[in-house]
PLY file of the C-alpha trace (Angstrom):
ply
format ascii 1.0
element vertex 93
property float x
property float y
property float z
element edge 92
property int vertex1
property int vertex2
end_header
8.10 -10.69 -18.47
11.31 -12.90 -18.25
10.90 -16.37 -18.88
13.57 -18.90 -17.71
13.97 -22.49 -17.70
14.89 -24.17 -14.95
14.90 -28.50 -14.52
14.28 -30.21 -10.58
16.70 -28.55 -8.42
17.66 -25.97 -10.33
17.47 -22.44 -9.27
17.82 -18.66 -9.60
18.49 -15.86 -7.54
16.66 -11.97 -7.85
17.60 -9.30 -6.33
20.64 -10.77 -4.86
19.20 -11.84 -1.87
15.95 -14.08 -2.86
16.27 -17.81 -4.17
13.91 -19.58 -6.31
14.19 -23.44 -6.28
12.37 -25.46 -8.80
11.97 -28.26 -6.06
9.41 -30.67 -7.53
7.66 -31.14 -11.42
4.60 -33.14 -11.39
1.81 -33.22 -14.75
1.06 -29.73 -14.89
2.16 -28.79 -11.45
5.39 -27.20 -10.08
6.59 -27.10 -6.38
8.55 -24.08 -5.89
11.02 -23.12 -2.77
11.62 -19.49 -1.85
14.50 -18.62 0.67
13.89 -14.77 0.92
15.22 -12.52 3.90
13.09 -12.17 6.82
10.38 -9.40 6.85
10.17 -9.70 2.83
6.27 -11.34 1.65
5.84 -13.57 -1.25
1.59 -14.20 -2.34
0.49 -15.84 -4.50
-1.09 -13.54 -7.42
-4.60 -14.24 -7.07
-4.11 -13.11 -3.48
-2.07 -10.18 -4.28
-4.59 -8.66 -6.71
-7.41 -9.60 -4.26
-5.50 -7.71 -1.93
-4.95 -4.55 -3.82
-8.62 -4.58 -5.08
-9.76 -4.38 -1.27
-7.52 -1.99 -0.47
-8.66 0.76 -3.64
-11.85 -0.47 -2.32
-11.65 0.71 1.14
-9.43 4.24 -0.14
-12.50 5.07 -2.55
-14.59 4.93 0.68
-12.44 6.63 3.02
-12.68 9.02 0.35
-16.10 9.42 0.26
-16.21 9.33 3.82
-14.01 11.68 4.66
-15.59 14.38 1.15
-19.29 13.85 3.63
-17.43 14.39 6.43
-15.74 18.31 4.99
-19.13 19.26 3.60
-21.16 18.82 6.71
-19.20 21.22 7.89
-19.64 24.87 8.09
-17.84 26.78 5.98
-16.73 29.66 8.41
-14.69 28.77 11.43
-14.09 31.27 14.67
-10.98 30.51 16.41
-11.23 32.81 19.01
-9.02 35.31 17.62
-8.99 38.71 17.61
-8.48 40.77 14.41
-5.25 43.14 14.59
-7.61 46.83 14.00
-9.56 45.13 17.49
-6.37 43.75 19.43
-5.87 45.53 22.50
-1.62 46.17 20.51
-3.05 47.87 18.03
-5.12 50.76 19.17
-3.37 54.40 18.88
-2.66 56.00 22.33
0 1
1 2
2 3
3 4
4 5
5 6
6 7
7 8
8 9
9 10
10 11
11 12
12 13
13 14
14 15
15 16
16 17
17 18
18 19
19 20
20 21
21 22
22 23
23 24
24 25
25 26
26 27
27 28
28 29
29 30
30 31
31 32
32 33
33 34
34 35
35 36
36 37
37 38
38 39
39 40
40 41
41 42
42 43
43 44
44 45
45 46
46 47
47 48
48 49
49 50
50 51
51 52
52 53
53 54
54 55
55 56
56 57
57 58
58 59
59 60
60 61
61 62
62 63
63 64
64 65
65 66
66 67
67 68
68 69
69 70
70 71
71 72
72 73
73 74
74 75
75 76
76 77
77 78
78 79
79 80
80 81
81 82
82 83
83 84
84 85
85 86
86 87
87 88
88 89
89 90
90 91
91 92
């Protein structure tokens, strides 16, 4: 992890297109301002962690449902196709 010290009204630039600016320092709290490209997202880490945990749980649930559905399918599937031996074209004349 990179550590930087910044004073109020100082900024850092990330990836040439994201500016992080220290807006205000009050006690133990720091107010940050972000300028970033349209379409990019900025999330508080605790919210990001919660979203990732919910996504992982949904993925596991989906895999479980998929496994249950697959196990309920018959082992052989008839696609209505004739084998080469049984087709009209393969019979000897």
